PDB file of N, CA, C and O in Angstrom, chain B, residues numbered from 101:
ATOM      1  N   MET B 101      98.696  94.788  83.331  1.00  0.00           N
ATOM      2  CA  MET B 101      98.721  95.647  84.489  1.00  0.00           C
ATOM      3  C   MET B 101      97.803  96.835  84.230  1.00  0.00           C
ATOM      4  O   MET B 101      97.817  97.407  83.140  1.00  0.00           O
ATOM      5  N   GLN B 102      97.028  97.199  85.200  1.00  0.00           N
ATOM      6  CA  GLN B 102      96.091  98.293  85.050  1.00  0.00           C
ATOM      7  C   GLN B 102      96.750  99.603  85.439  1.00  0.00           C
ATOM      8  O   GLN B 102      97.579  99.646  86.349  1.00  0.00           O
ATOM      9  N   THR B 103      96.382 100.663  84.753  1.00  0.00           N
ATOM     10  CA  THR B 103      96.945 101.968  85.087  1.00  0.00           C
ATOM     11  C   THR B 103      96.385 102.518  86.386  1.00  0.00           C
ATOM     12  O   THR B 103      97.005 103.390  86.995  1.00  0.00           O
ATOM     13  N   THR B 104      95.231 102.035  86.830  1.00  0.00           N
ATOM     14  CA  THR B 104      94.664 102.490  88.096  1.00  0.00           C
ATOM     15  C   THR B 104      95.495 102.007  89.273  1.00  0.00           C
ATOM     16  O   THR B 104      95.412 102.569  90.366  1.00  0.00           O
ATOM     17  N   ASN B 105      96.283 100.986  89.062  1.00  0.00           N
ATOM     18  CA  ASN B 105      97.108 100.417  90.111  1.00  0.00           C
ATOM     19  C   ASN B 105      98.524 100.990  90.099  1.00  0.00           C
ATOM     20  O   ASN B 105      99.342 100.611  90.937  1.00  0.00           O
ATOM     21  N   SER B 106      98.830 101.892  89.172  1.00  0.00           N
ATOM     22  CA  SER B 106     100.199 102.375  89.003  1.00  0.00           C
ATOM     23  C   SER B 106     100.702 103.163  90.206  1.00  0.00           C
ATOM     24  O   SER B 106     101.880 103.056  90.547  1.00  0.00           O
ATOM     25  N   ASN B 107      99.857 103.945  90.858  1.00  0.00           N
ATOM     26  CA  ASN B 107     100.290 104.674  92.051  1.00  0.00           C
ATOM     27  C   ASN B 107     100.692 103.723  93.168  1.00  0.00           C
ATOM     28  O   ASN B 107     101.674 103.969  93.869  1.00  0.00           O
ATOM     29  N   SER B 108      99.954 102.655  93.335  1.00  0.00           N
ATOM     30  CA  SER B 108     100.295 101.673  94.364  1.00  0.00           C
ATOM     31  C   SER B 108     101.617 100.983  94.046  1.00  0.00           C
ATOM     32  O   SER B 108     102.413 100.717  94.946  1.00  0.00           O
ATOM     33  N   ILE B 109     101.849 100.697  92.781  1.00  0.00           N
ATOM     34  CA  ILE B 109     103.104 100.049  92.368  1.00  0.00           C
ATOM     35  C   ILE B 109     104.286 100.976  92.626  1.00  0.00           C
ATOM     36  O   ILE B 109     105.325 100.532  93.116  1.00  0.00           O
ATOM     37  N   ILE B 110     104.141 102.258  92.302  1.00  0.00           N
ATOM     38  CA  ILE B 110     105.216 103.226  92.527  1.00  0.00           C
ATOM     39  C   ILE B 110     105.470 103.397  94.022  1.00  0.00           C
ATOM     40  O   ILE B 110     106.625 103.474  94.443  1.00  0.00           O
ATOM     41  N   ASN B 111     104.419 103.458  94.829  1.00  0.00           N
ATOM     42  CA  ASN B 111     104.600 103.577  96.275  1.00  0.00           C
ATOM     43  C   ASN B 111     105.345 102.369  96.833  1.00  0.00           C
ATOM     44  O   ASN B 111     106.242 102.520  97.663  1.00  0.00           O
ATOM     45  N   CYS B 112     104.983 101.193  96.388  1.00  0.00           N
ATOM     46  CA  CYS B 112     105.644  99.972  96.835  1.00  0.00           C
ATOM     47  C   CYS B 112     107.100  99.953  96.362  1.00  0.00           C
ATOM     48  O   CYS B 112     107.982  99.540  97.114  1.00  0.00           O
ATOM     49  N   ALA B 113     107.362 100.390  95.133  1.00  0.00           N
ATOM     50  CA  ALA B 113     108.725 100.452  94.605  1.00  0.00           C
ATOM     51  C   ALA B 113     109.578 101.425  95.409  1.00  0.00           C
ATOM     52  O   ALA B 113     110.762 101.177  95.637  1.00  0.00           O
ATOM     53  N   MET B 114     108.982 102.522  95.835  1.00  0.00           N
ATOM     54  CA  MET B 114     109.724 103.481  96.638  1.00  0.00           C
ATOM     55  C   MET B 114     110.122 102.870  97.983  1.00  0.00           C
ATOM     56  O   MET B 114     111.246 103.066  98.445  1.00  0.00           O
ATOM     57  N   LEU B 115     109.209 102.136  98.605  1.00  0.00           N
ATOM     58  CA  LEU B 115     109.535 101.459  99.863  1.00  0.00           C
ATOM     59  C   LEU B 115     110.654 100.437  99.665  1.00  0.00           C
ATOM     60  O   LEU B 115     111.552 100.323 100.500  1.00  0.00           O
ATOM     61  N   LEU B 116     110.598  99.701  98.566  1.00  0.00           N
ATOM     62  CA  LEU B 116     111.655  98.725  98.278  1.00  0.00           C
ATOM     63  C   LEU B 116     112.998  99.407  98.064  1.00  0.00           C
ATOM     64  O   LEU B 116     114.021  98.938  98.563  1.00  0.00           O
ATOM     65  N   SER B 117     113.000 100.507  97.326  1.00  0.00           N
ATOM     66  CA  SER B 117     114.260 101.183  97.016  1.00  0.00           C
ATOM     67  C   SER B 117     114.906 101.778  98.255  1.00  0.00           C
ATOM     68  O   SER B 117     116.128 101.912  98.319  1.00  0.00           O
ATOM     69  N   LEU B 118     114.092 102.133  99.238  1.00  0.00           N
ATOM     70  CA  LEU B 118     114.621 102.693 100.478  1.00  0.00           C
ATOM     71  C   LEU B 118     115.027 101.612 101.475  1.00  0.00           C
ATOM     72  O   LEU B 118     115.586 101.916 102.529  1.00  0.00           O
ATOM     73  N   GLY B 119     114.749 100.358 101.147  1.00  0.00           N
ATOM     74  CA  GLY B 119     115.149  99.251 102.011  1.00  0.00           C
ATOM     75  C   GLY B 119     114.110  98.835 103.030  1.00  0.00           C
ATOM     76  O   GLY B 119     114.410  98.049 103.929  1.00  0.00           O
ATOM     77  N   TYR B 120     112.901  99.342 102.910  1.00  0.00           N
ATOM     78  CA  TYR B 120     111.820  98.985 103.834  1.00  0.00           C
ATOM     79  C   TYR B 120     111.068  97.771 103.302  1.00  0.00           C
ATOM     80  O   TYR B 120     109.947  97.892 102.809  1.00  0.00           O
ATOM     81  N   ILE B 121     111.695  96.600 103.406  1.00  0.00           N
ATOM     82  CA  ILE B 121     111.146  95.387 102.813  1.00  0.00           C
ATOM     83  C   ILE B 121     109.853  94.964 103.504  1.00  0.00           C
ATOM     84  O   ILE B 121     108.866  94.663 102.834  1.00  0.00           O
ATOM     85  N   SER B 122     109.849  94.938 104.841  1.00  0.00           N
ATOM     86  CA  SER B 122     108.647  94.492 105.550  1.00  0.00           C
ATOM     87  C   SER B 122     107.489  95.466 105.346  1.00  0.00           C
ATOM     88  O   SER B 122     106.336  95.045 105.256  1.00  0.00           O
ATOM     89  N   GLU B 123     107.787  96.765 105.271  1.00  0.00           N
ATOM     90  CA  GLU B 123     106.734  97.751 105.025  1.00  0.00           C
ATOM     91  C   GLU B 123     106.184  97.614 103.612  1.00  0.00           C
ATOM     92  O   GLU B 123     104.981  97.760 103.397  1.00  0.00           O
ATOM     93  N   ALA B 124     107.063  97.333 102.644  1.00  0.00           N
ATOM     94  CA  ALA B 124     106.610  97.127 101.266  1.00  0.00           C
ATOM     95  C   ALA B 124     105.740  95.885 101.164  1.00  0.00           C
ATOM     96  O   ALA B 124     104.749  95.877 100.434  1.00  0.00           O
ATOM     97  N   THR B 125     106.103  94.837 101.892  1.00  0.00           N
ATOM     98  CA  THR B 125     105.304  93.612 101.903  1.00  0.00           C
ATOM     99  C   THR B 125     103.936  93.872 102.515  1.00  0.00           C
ATOM    100  O   THR B 125     102.919  93.443 101.972  1.00  0.00           O
ATOM    101  N   THR B 126     103.908  94.572 103.642  1.00  0.00           N
ATOM    102  CA  THR B 126     102.638  94.906 104.296  1.00  0.00           C
ATOM    103  C   THR B 126     101.786  95.778 103.393  1.00  0.00           C
ATOM    104  O   THR B 126     100.575  95.574 103.300  1.00  0.00           O
ATOM    105  N   TYR B 127     102.400  96.746 102.726  1.00  0.00           N
ATOM    106  CA  TYR B 127     101.679  97.642 101.816  1.00  0.00           C
ATOM    107  C   TYR B 127     101.073  96.860 100.651  1.00  0.00           C
ATOM    108  O   TYR B 127      99.911  97.066 100.298  1.00  0.00           O
ATOM    109  N   ALA B 128     101.858  95.965 100.056  1.00  0.00           N
ATOM    110  CA  ALA B 128     101.361  95.181  98.919  1.00  0.00           C
ATOM    111  C   ALA B 128     100.199  94.287  99.345  1.00  0.00           C
ATOM    112  O   ALA B 128      99.212  94.161  98.620  1.00  0.00           O
ATOM    113  N   GLU B 129     100.313  93.669 100.515  1.00  0.00           N
ATOM    114  CA  GLU B 129      99.237  92.806 101.001  1.00  0.00           C
ATOM    115  C   GLU B 129      97.985  93.615 101.312  1.00  0.00           C
ATOM    116  O   GLU B 129      96.873  93.137 101.087  1.00  0.00           O
ATOM    117  N   SER B 130      98.146  94.842 101.829  1.00  0.00           N
ATOM    118  CA  SER B 130      96.972  95.666 102.144  1.00  0.00           C
ATOM    119  C   SER B 130      96.266  96.148 100.884  1.00  0.00           C
ATOM    120  O   SER B 130      95.083  96.486 100.925  1.00  0.00           O
ATOM    121  N   CYS B 131      96.979  96.181  99.773  1.00  0.00           N
ATOM    122  CA  CYS B 131      96.372  96.566  98.490  1.00  0.00           C
ATOM    123  C   CYS B 131      95.851  95.366  97.712  1.00  0.00           C
ATOM    124  O   CYS B 131      95.441  95.508  96.560  1.00  0.00           O
ATOM    125  N   GLY B 132      95.861  94.198  98.321  1.00  0.00           N
ATOM    126  CA  GLY B 132      95.340  93.006  97.670  1.00  0.00           C
ATOM    127  C   GLY B 132      96.381  92.211  96.920  1.00  0.00           C
ATOM    128  O   GLY B 132      96.038  91.313  96.151  1.00  0.00           O
ATOM    129  N   GLY B 133      97.644  92.523  97.128  1.00  0.00           N
ATOM    130  CA  GLY B 133      98.706  91.825  96.424  1.00  0.00           C
ATOM    131  C   GLY B 133      99.154  90.567  97.142  1.00  0.00           C
ATOM    132  O   GLY B 133      98.690  90.241  98.235  1.00  0.00           O
ATOM    133  N   ASP B 134     100.077  89.869  96.484  1.00  0.00           N
ATOM    134  CA  ASP B 134     100.575  88.592  96.979  1.00  0.00           C
ATOM    135  C   ASP B 134     101.546  88.757  98.135  1.00  0.00           C
ATOM    136  O   ASP B 134     101.516  87.960  99.072  1.00  0.00           O
ATOM    137  N   GLY B 135     102.415  89.777  98.097  1.00  0.00           N
ATOM    138  CA  GLY B 135     103.289  90.001  99.242  1.00  0.00           C
ATOM    139  C   GLY B 135     104.758  90.091  98.940  1.00  0.00           C
ATOM    140  O   GLY B 135     105.172  90.919  98.129  1.00  0.00           O
ATOM    141  N   SER B 136     105.550  89.268  99.568  1.00  0.00           N
ATOM    142  CA  SER B 136     106.995  89.370  99.684  1.00  0.00           C
ATOM    143  C   SER B 136     107.748  89.389  98.350  1.00  0.00           C
ATOM    144  O   SER B 136     107.340  88.732  97.393  1.00  0.00           O
ATOM    145  N   PRO B 137     108.871  90.161  98.295  1.00  0.00           N
ATOM    146  CA  PRO B 137     109.686  90.184  97.083  1.00  0.00           C
ATOM    147  C   PRO B 137     110.569  88.946  96.931  1.00  0.00           C
ATOM    148  O   PRO B 137     111.204  88.770  95.891  1.00  0.00           O
ATOM    149  N   GLY B 138     110.617  88.108  97.924  1.00  0.00           N
ATOM    150  CA  GLY B 138     111.443  86.906  97.864  1.00  0.00           C
ATOM    151  C   GLY B 138     112.732  87.077  98.640  1.00  0.00           C
ATOM    152  O   GLY B 138     113.072  88.180  99.066  1.00  0.00           O
ATOM    153  N   SER B 139     113.436  85.991  98.818  1.00  0.00           N
ATOM    154  CA  SER B 139     114.674  86.053  99.578  1.00  0.00           C
ATOM    155  C   SER B 139     115.807  86.606  98.723  1.00  0.00           C
ATOM    156  O   SER B 139     115.782  86.500  97.497  1.00  0.00           O
ATOM    157  N   GLY B 140     116.782  87.187  99.373  1.00  0.00           N
ATOM    158  CA  GLY B 140     117.923  87.727  98.656  1.00  0.00           C
ATOM    159  C   GLY B 140     117.670  89.060  98.001  1.00  0.00           C
ATOM    160  O   GLY B 140     118.441  89.478  97.138  1.00  0.00           O
ATOM    161  N   TRP B 141     116.601  89.742  98.390  1.00  0.00           N
ATOM    162  CA  TRP B 141     116.293  91.022  97.776  1.00  0.00           C
ATOM    163  C   TRP B 141     117.237  92.090  98.323  1.00  0.00           C
ATOM    164  O   TRP B 141     117.492  92.139  99.527  1.00  0.00           O
ATOM    165  N   GLY B 142     117.741  92.922  97.464  1.00  0.00           N
ATOM    166  CA  GLY B 142     118.593  94.032  97.853  1.00  0.00           C
ATOM    167  C   GLY B 142     119.355  94.556  96.657  1.00  0.00           C
ATOM    168  O   GLY B 142     119.321  93.975  95.573  1.00  0.00           O
ATOM    169  N   ARG B 143     120.029  95.639  96.867  1.00  0.00           N
ATOM    170  CA  ARG B 143     120.774  96.277  95.784  1.00  0.00           C
ATOM    171  C   ARG B 143     122.163  95.661  95.676  1.00  0.00           C
ATOM    172  O   ARG B 143     122.847  95.452  96.678  1.00  0.00           O
ATOM    173  N   ASP B 144     122.566  95.374  94.437  1.00  0.00           N
ATOM    174  CA  ASP B 144     123.914  94.874  94.192  1.00  0.00           C
ATOM    175  C   ASP B 144     124.911  96.018  94.348  1.00  0.00           C
ATOM    176  O   ASP B 144     124.571  97.180  94.126  1.00  0.00           O
ATOM    177  N   LYS B 145     126.143  95.685  94.729  1.00  0.00           N
ATOM    178  CA  LYS B 145     127.163  96.720  94.964  1.00  0.00           C
ATOM    179  C   LYS B 145     127.489  97.523  93.707  1.00  0.00           C
ATOM    180  O   LYS B 145     127.703  98.733  93.783  1.00  0.00           O
ATOM    181  N   ASP B 146     127.528  96.864  92.563  1.00  0.00           N
ATOM    182  CA  ASP B 146     127.902  97.553  91.326  1.00  0.00           C
ATOM    183  C   ASP B 146     126.703  97.924  90.447  1.00  0.00           C
ATOM    184  O   ASP B 146     126.872  98.193  89.258  1.00  0.00           O
ATOM    185  N   GLU B 147     125.515  97.939  91.013  1.00  0.00           N
ATOM    186  CA  GLU B 147     124.295  98.224  90.247  1.00  0.00           C
ATOM    187  C   GLU B 147     124.082  99.733  90.126  1.00  0.00           C
ATOM    188  O   GLU B 147     124.146 100.453  91.123  1.00  0.00           O
ATOM    189  N   ASP B 148     123.830 100.209  88.909  1.00  0.00           N
ATOM    190  CA  ASP B 148     123.586 101.637  88.733  1.00  0.00           C
ATOM    191  C   ASP B 148     122.155 101.989  89.113  1.00  0.00           C
ATOM    192  O   ASP B 148     121.300 101.112  89.240  1.00  0.00           O
ATOM    193  N   ASP B 149     121.905 103.291  89.294  1.00  0.00           N
ATOM    194  CA  ASP B 149     120.612 103.762  89.788  1.00  0.00           C
ATOM    195  C   ASP B 149     119.455 103.404  88.872  1.00  0.00           C
ATOM    196  O   ASP B 149     118.394 103.005  89.352  1.00  0.00           O
ATOM    197  N   ASN B 150     119.635 103.539  87.556  1.00  0.00           N
ATOM    198  CA  ASN B 150     118.545 103.243  86.618  1.00  0.00           C
ATOM    199  C   ASN B 150     118.142 101.776  86.668  1.00  0.00           C
ATOM    200  O   ASN B 150     116.954 101.455  86.676  1.00  0.00           O
ATOM    201  N   HIS B 151     119.115 100.899  86.702  1.00  0.00           N
ATOM    202  CA  HIS B 151     118.807  99.471  86.779  1.00  0.00           C
ATOM    203  C   HIS B 151     118.133  99.136  88.108  1.00  0.00           C
ATOM    204  O   HIS B 151     117.209  98.323  88.148  1.00  0.00           O
ATOM    205  N   TRP B 152     118.583  99.751  89.182  1.00  0.00           N
ATOM    206  CA  TRP B 152     117.995  99.521  90.506  1.00  0.00           C
ATOM    207  C   TRP B 152     116.528  99.936  90.519  1.00  0.00           C
ATOM    208  O   TRP B 152     115.687  99.196  91.032  1.00  0.00           O
ATOM    209  N   TRP B 153     116.202 101.109  89.964  1.00  0.00           N
ATOM    210  CA  TRP B 153     114.814 101.563  89.935  1.00  0.00           C
ATOM    211  C   TRP B 153     113.939 100.662  89.065  1.00  0.00           C
ATOM    212  O   TRP B 153     112.806 100.350  89.433  1.00  0.00           O
ATOM    213  N   ARG B 154     114.463 100.243  87.909  1.00  0.00           N
ATOM    214  CA  ARG B 154     113.688  99.334  87.053  1.00  0.00           C
ATOM    215  C   ARG B 154     113.393  98.027  87.775  1.00  0.00           C
ATOM    216  O   ARG B 154     112.292  97.485  87.677  1.00  0.00           O
ATOM    217  N   ARG B 155     114.392  97.524  88.505  1.00  0.00           N
ATOM    218  CA  ARG B 155     114.196  96.278  89.238  1.00  0.00           C
ATOM    219  C   ARG B 155     113.200  96.462  90.377  1.00  0.00           C
ATOM    220  O   ARG B 155     112.381  95.574  90.613  1.00  0.00           O
ATOM    221  N   CYS B 156     113.242  97.581  91.088  1.00  0.00           N
ATOM    222  CA  CYS B 156     112.276  97.863  92.154  1.00  0.00           C
ATOM    223  C   CYS B 156     110.857  97.938  91.605  1.00  0.00           C
ATOM    224  O   CYS B 156     109.928  97.409  92.214  1.00  0.00           O
ATOM    225  N   ILE B 157     110.686  98.587  90.466  1.00  0.00           N
ATOM    226  CA  ILE B 157     109.355  98.710  89.871  1.00  0.00           C
ATOM    227  C   ILE B 157     108.849  97.353  89.396  1.00  0.00           C
ATOM    228  O   ILE B 157     107.674  97.033  89.580  1.00  0.00           O
ATOM    229  N   ALA B 158     109.721  96.554  88.787  1.00  0.00           N
ATOM    230  CA  ALA B 158     109.308  95.232  88.310  1.00  0.00           C
ATOM    231  C   ALA B 158     108.906  94.322  89.474  1.00  0.00           C
ATOM    232  O   ALA B 158     107.900  93.616  89.395  1.00  0.00           O
ATOM    233  N   VAL B 159     109.680  94.340  90.533  1.00  0.00           N
ATOM    234  CA  VAL B 159     109.371  93.490  91.690  1.00  0.00           C
ATOM    235  C   VAL B 159     108.114  93.985  92.392  1.00  0.00           C
ATOM    236  O   VAL B 159     107.298  93.174  92.828  1.00  0.00           O
ATOM    237  N   SER B 160     107.940  95.298  92.511  1.00  0.00           N
ATOM    238  CA  SER B 160     106.737  95.807  93.166  1.00  0.00           C
ATOM    239  C   SER B 160     105.490  95.505  92.338  1.00  0.00           C
ATOM    240  O   SER B 160     104.430  95.247  92.907  1.00  0.00           O
ATOM    241  N   ALA B 161     105.590  95.531  91.010  1.00  0.00           N
ATOM    242  CA  ALA B 161     104.448  95.164  90.166  1.00  0.00           C
ATOM    243  C   ALA B 161     104.075  93.697  90.391  1.00  0.00           C
ATOM    244  O   ALA B 161     102.893  93.353  90.423  1.00  0.00           O
ATOM    245  N   ALA B 162     105.076  92.840  90.544  1.00  0.00           N
ATOM    246  CA  ALA B 162     104.801  91.431  90.818  1.00  0.00           C
ATOM    247  C   ALA B 162     104.206  91.252  92.207  1.00  0.00           C
ATOM    248  O   ALA B 162     103.337  90.404  92.408  1.00  0.00           O
ATOM    249  N   MET B 163     104.672  92.049  93.168  1.00  0.00           N
ATOM    250  CA  MET B 163     104.142  91.958  94.535  1.00  0.00           C
ATOM    251  C   MET B 163     102.685  92.403  94.603  1.00  0.00           C
ATOM    252  O   MET B 163     101.928  91.912  95.441  1.00  0.00           O
ATOM    253  N   MET B 164     102.286  93.321  93.737  1.00  0.00           N
ATOM    254  CA  MET B 164     100.932  93.866  93.775  1.00  0.00           C
ATOM    255  C   MET B 164      99.908  92.972  93.072  1.00  0.00           C
ATOM    256  O   MET B 164      98.705  93.211  93.174  1.00  0.00           O
ATOM    257  N   GLN B 165     100.377  91.947  92.363  1.00  0.00           N
ATOM    258  CA  GLN B 165      99.450  91.015  91.711  1.00  0.00           C
ATOM    259  C   GLN B 165      98.709  90.209  92.764  1.00  0.00           C
ATOM    260  O   GLN B 165      99.301  89.833  93.775  1.00  0.00           O
ATOM    261  N   PRO B 166      97.430  89.937  92.552  1.00  0.00           N
ATOM    262  CA  PRO B 166      96.676  89.127  93.516  1.00  0.00           C
ATOM    263  C   PRO B 166      97.261  87.724  93.640  1.00  0.00           C
ATOM    264  O   PRO B 166      97.798  87.166  92.683  1.00  0.00           O
ATOM    265  N   ALA B 167      97.144  87.179  94.825  1.00  0.00           N
ATOM    266  CA  ALA B 167      97.638  85.822  95.074  1.00  0.00           C
ATOM    267  C   ALA B 167      96.822  84.830  94.258  1.00  0.00           C
ATOM    268  O   ALA B 167      95.610  84.981  94.101  1.00  0.00           O
ATOM    269  N   LYS B 168      97.499  83.827  93.748  1.00  0.00           N
ATOM    270  CA  LYS B 168      96.824  82.788  92.973  1.00  0.00           C
ATOM    271  C   LYS B 168      96.818  81.520  93.809  1.00  0.00           C
ATOM    272  O   LYS B 168      97.855  80.912  94.076  1.00  0.00           O
ATOM    273  N   TYR B 169      95.651  81.157  94.198  1.00  0.00           N
ATOM    274  CA  TYR B 169      95.504  79.976  95.037  1.00  0.00           C
ATOM    275  C   TYR B 169      95.045  78.794  94.210  1.00  0.00           C
ATOM    276  O   TYR B 169      94.238  78.945  93.292  1.00  0.00           O
ATOM    277  N   ARG B 170      95.554  77.628  94.530  1.00  0.00           N
ATOM    278  CA  ARG B 170      95.122  76.409  93.860  1.00  0.00           C
ATOM    279  C   ARG B 170      93.869  75.873  94.530  1.00  0.00           C
ATOM    280  O   ARG B 170      93.724  75.927  95.752  1.00  0.00           O
ATOM    281  N   VAL B 171      92.993  75.370  93.731  1.00  0.00           N
ATOM    282  CA  VAL B 171      91.798  74.748  94.258  1.00  0.00           C
ATOM    283  C   VAL B 171      92.104  73.259  94.410  1.00  0.00           C
ATOM    284  O   VAL B 171      92.375  72.561  93.433  1.00  0.00           O
ATOM    285  N   ARG B 172      92.054  72.793  95.649  1.00  0.00           N
ATOM    286  CA  ARG B 172      92.312  71.369  95.891  1.00  0.00           C
ATOM    287  C   ARG B 172      90.982  70.637  95.935  1.00  0.00           C
ATOM    288  O   ARG B 172      90.038  71.049  96.608  1.00  0.00           O
ATOM    289  N   ARG B 173      90.940  69.570  95.217  1.00  0.00           N
ATOM    290  CA  ARG B 173      89.724  68.774  95.190  1.00  0.00           C
ATOM    291  C   ARG B 173      89.965  67.477  95.939  1.00  0.00           C
ATOM    292  O   ARG B 173      90.978  66.805  95.743  1.00  0.00           O
ATOM    293  N   GLY B 174      89.039  67.147  96.777  1.00  0.00           N
ATOM    294  CA  GLY B 174      89.161  65.906  97.544  1.00  0.00           C
ATOM    295  C   GLY B 174      88.944  64.683  96.682  1.00  0.00           C
ATOM    296  O   GLY B 174      88.317  64.749  95.624  1.00  0.00           O
ATOM    297  N   ARG B 175      89.468  63.574  97.147  1.00  0.00           N
ATOM    298  CA  ARG B 175      89.277  62.324  96.387  1.00  0.00           C
ATOM    299  C   ARG B 175      88.061  61.604  96.793  1.00  0.00           C
ATOM    300  O   ARG B 175      87.763  60.540  96.250  1.00  0.00           O
TER     301      ARG B 175
END
């Protein structure tokens, strides 16, 4: 992960932590990332704040990674 991208990751993590999933997805895609955090994203009822923030940052870092497309070759 590059340090030049850290501000974008933190911004995306903040959107995720506030519950703005679609805005975080749009933000990640506009920065060249892959997009959605996946289904079932949200805070667990018994999750403490530190764990929640670490999870938001980890998911936003994954969202900011460029999409990896497969090259299909014809037969």
